[in-house]
N, C-alpha and C positions, 0 to 999 in steps of 0.2 A: 162142642164135644157131645157124643151120644149120651153120656152119663149125666149131662147137665143141660137143662133147657136153655139157660143163658150161660155164655162162655166165660165164667170166672171161677172155675174150680181149680185152685192152685195145687192141691194135693194130686188131683188127677193129671195135671200137667207134668209133675215130677214123675208119676208112675209111667206115663207115656215115654218120657225121656229115658227112664231106666230100662223099659222094655226094648226100646230101639237100640240102646247101647249094648244090651245083652246079645243081640243078633248081628251086630256089626263088628268089624275088626277092631282090635284094641286101639288102633291108630285113628279111628273114626271119631271125631269130636263134634257133638252138637253145639251149635252156637246160637240158634234162634228157633222159636216156634211161631209160625204164622198160620192161624186157624188150625187145621188138622195136619199141617205139613211141618216137619222138622227139617232144618237146614244144618248139614254137617260138613266138616272138612276132613280129608285124609291127611293127617299131620306128616306121615312118612313120605307122602308124595310131594310135599313142599320142596321147591327147588329155588335156591337163591340165584337169580340170573345175573344180577350185578348189585351194586350198593343200594339201588333204588327200586329194583323190581324183583318180585317173587312170583313164581309159577306154581300152580296147584290144581286140585280137583275138588269141587264141592258136590254134594249129593243131596237129593230130596228123599225123605222117608215119610210115609204116612204114619201118623202117630198111633192109630189104632191097629194098623196092619204093617208092622215094621219090616216085614219080609214079604216079597222082594223089594229092593230099592226101586223107586219109580222114576228117577231122573238124575242127570248129572251134567256138569259143565266143566271143561278144562279152561283155565283162565290164566291171565297174567295181571298182577296188581302193580300199579305204580304207587309206591308207599309215600311219596312226597305229598304234602298236604296242599289242597284237598285231594284225598286219595281217589284214584280212578281205576277202572277195570277194563280189560279187553277179553272177550270170550273167544277162545280158539275154536271150539266145537262143543256141541251140546246135544243131549236128548232130553227134552223137557215134556212133561205131560200136558195134554190139552183136553179140555172138557172134564168130564167126571172121571176120577181115578177109580179103577177097578182092581180088586185084589189079584186077579189073574193077569193083569197087564205085565207083559214080559219086560225084564230089565236087560238092556244091552250094555255089556261091560265097556267102559270107556277105553278108547284106544290110548296106548301109551305115547306120551310125547317123545319124540326122538330128534336128535340133532340139535344144533344151536338155535335158540329162539331169536328170530330177526325182529327186534323191537320196532324198527322203522316201518315194518309192514303192518303193524297192528293199529287198530282204531280203539283208543281208550275213551271210555264214557264215564260220566259221574256215577258214583255208587249211591244206592238208595236203600232205605230201611225195608220197605214193603216188598221188594223183590229179593231180599236176602243178601244182596251184594255188599252192603255197608259193613255188616258184621263179619262176613266172609273175608273182606279185605282187611279189616282190623285184626282178625285172628291170624291171617297169613303173615302180615307184617310183624306182629308181635311174637308169634310162636316160632317163626323162622329164625329169630334172633335168640330165642330162649326155649329150645325144644324140650328141655326137662320140665318146663312149666306149662306145656301145651294143654294138659287137662285142666289145670287151674285157670288158665286164661280163658278157655272155652266155657267153663262153668260161670266165671264172672260175667262174660259177655251174654250168656244165655239168661242170667238173672237180672243184669243191670245195663246191658248194652243198649244205648239210645243215641239219637241225634244230639248234637251239642246244645240245642235250645230246649231240650225236653224238661218238662216240669211234672210234678206228681201231686195229686190230691188223694186223700184217704177218706173214703166215703162209706157210710152205712148203706148197704144194699141188700135186697131180698131176692135170692135166686129163684125161688118158686113161691107161689101163693101158699100161705099156711106155714112156711118155714121161717125160722128166726132170721133176722137180719144179721149180716156179717160185715166185717170191715174189709174193704177192698181197695187196692191201690189202682188208681187210674192214671196212667202215664201218657203224656201227649206231646206232640211236636207240631207246632203250627207251620214251621218251615217245610217239614216233610208231609204234613197233613196225615199224620200217623197216630194211632192209638193202641196202647197195650193195656190189658187188664190182668193184674197179678202176673205180669211178665209174658203174657201171651198176646202177640200182635194180632189185630183183627182187621180183616179186609173190609168189614162193614163199618169200620170206624173212620171218622173224619172230624176236623175242627172247623167250626163255623162261628167266627167272631168270638164271643165269650163262652160259647158252648162246645163241649166235647160230646159227640154223638156216636153211639154204637148199638148194635143189636139187630136181629132180624125178626120181623113180626112186631112184637112189643119192643119198643126202642128206649134205651137209656139216654137221657139228656142231662149232662153235668154242667151246671152253670159255674164257671171258674171265678166269676166276680162275686156272685151271691153265695157261692160255696154250698150248693145243695145239688142232690141228684134226684131226678124224677124218672119213673118208669111209665111210659105212655103207650096206650094202644093205638092202632091205626086211626081210630076215630077221635083221638085226642083225649080219651078218658085216662085220668091219672090212676095208676094202680098202686104206686108206692112213692114215698118221698123220704129221703134221708139226708142228713147233714154231712158236710165234708170239711176237712181241715188239712193244713199243709204238713203237719207233723205225723210221722209214722205211728 
């Protein structure tokens, strides 16, 4: 995030979510943040195809520039476990996102959805489809709870094997260390810091690694976090524990 050299500013994440929500329709619910990108679903557009399948539209919004929207996908989710998703059509950003990039309104789905013609793929955390699928399946059955379901997923939605450590970390030199939640999934090779999923994050054996330039390395066995420069020099070391 521009306001933080290292991406674990929880308050700023909530500000970005709120700013995007103010510029989006009331039916637009944010379910995940990945780096600077917010992933949201249009709850009103959810369409129950049959007892196992839900169709919908999800959007991508830049956290710092919530208007205009920068991408979308129309999809169908197979809600049976493990959940899968089929993308009907999409406009997704490529390369660097620019504030002037035009947003093309997604075409409306029309007619009956032919499920036999669709190709369903596994859902994943780091492309946003896992939480989009969960929201679609849960909110379509309880539309009155859509906002609550989205908020819960944005805060705690994770792969089934996810674990968390709570570590003392220092965001910038000279500033006081703060307590940070590092959530990680070995199965998905995914890392979230204070609820923000990071494309720079990965799991390597007993270590959870994230950051650009100076890199955080969290040892899940020894339960400590180190901030290292490219040359290996240690800039900070803090302890971790499993309790919040």
